[in-house]
C-alpha positions in Angstrom: 1.8 141.3 118.3 -0.9 140.4 116.0 -3.3 142.5 114.8 -6.3 139.9 116.0 -8.4 139.9 118.7 -9.2 136.2 120.0 -12.0 134.8 119.1 -14.2 134.7 122.4 -17.4 133.0 120.8 -18.3 130.9 117.6 -17.5 132.9 114.7 -17.0 130.2 111.7 -17.1 132.5 109.0 -13.4 133.5 109.9 -12.2 130.2 110.3 -10.8 128.3 107.0 -7.9 126.2 106.0 -5.2 128.7 107.5 -6.4 127.2 111.1 -4.5 123.9 110.7 -1.1 125.8 109.4 -1.5 128.5 112.3 -2.3 125.0 114.9 0.9 123.7 113.4 2.8 127.0 114.3 1.5 127.4 117.4 2.2 123.7 118.8 5.8 123.4 117.3 6.4 126.8 119.7 6.8 129.6 116.6 6.6 133.2 117.8 3.2 134.8 117.4 2.5 135.4 113.9 2.6 139.3 112.7 -0.1 140.8 110.3 1.1 138.7 107.2 -0.8 135.9 108.1 -5.0 135.7 108.8 -7.5 135.7 111.4 -8.1 132.2 111.0 -4.2 131.5 111.3 -3.9 133.5 114.1 -6.7 131.5 116.1 -5.2 128.1 115.0 -1.4 129.2 116.5 -3.6 130.0 119.8 -4.5 126.9 120.1 -1.5 125.1 119.1 0.5 127.2 121.7 -2.0 125.7 124.3 -1.8 121.7 123.3 2.0 122.1 123.0 2.1 123.2 126.5 3.7 126.7 125.7 1.3 129.1 127.4 -1.5 128.0 129.5 -5.5 128.4 128.3 -6.7 131.8 128.5 -10.4 132.9 129.3 -10.9 134.0 125.7 -9.7 130.3 124.6 -12.3 128.9 127.5 -14.9 131.8 126.5 -15.0 130.1 122.7 -14.7 126.4 124.0 -17.8 127.0 126.3 -19.9 128.7 123.3 -18.7 126.0 120.5 -20.1 123.0 123.6 -23.1 125.2 124.2 -23.6 125.7 120.0 -23.4 122.1 119.1 -25.5 120.9 121.8 -28.1 122.6 120.4 -27.9 120.6 116.9 
């Protein structure tokens, strides 16, 4: 189990280029990453799992999406 809790709101300071590698890993159905990966990787992995059809979207991901849309509309 990962040491990271899911993002529930926009925390851009934690998201870096690892998010893409994590997304690809989750999309491919790879197992949950361990503590050797970054929080950004874990975030990408969770979203890739959903988009790859390996798990349904959860409450934390829904809240993150709402937070993103709300923030985007304010710009």
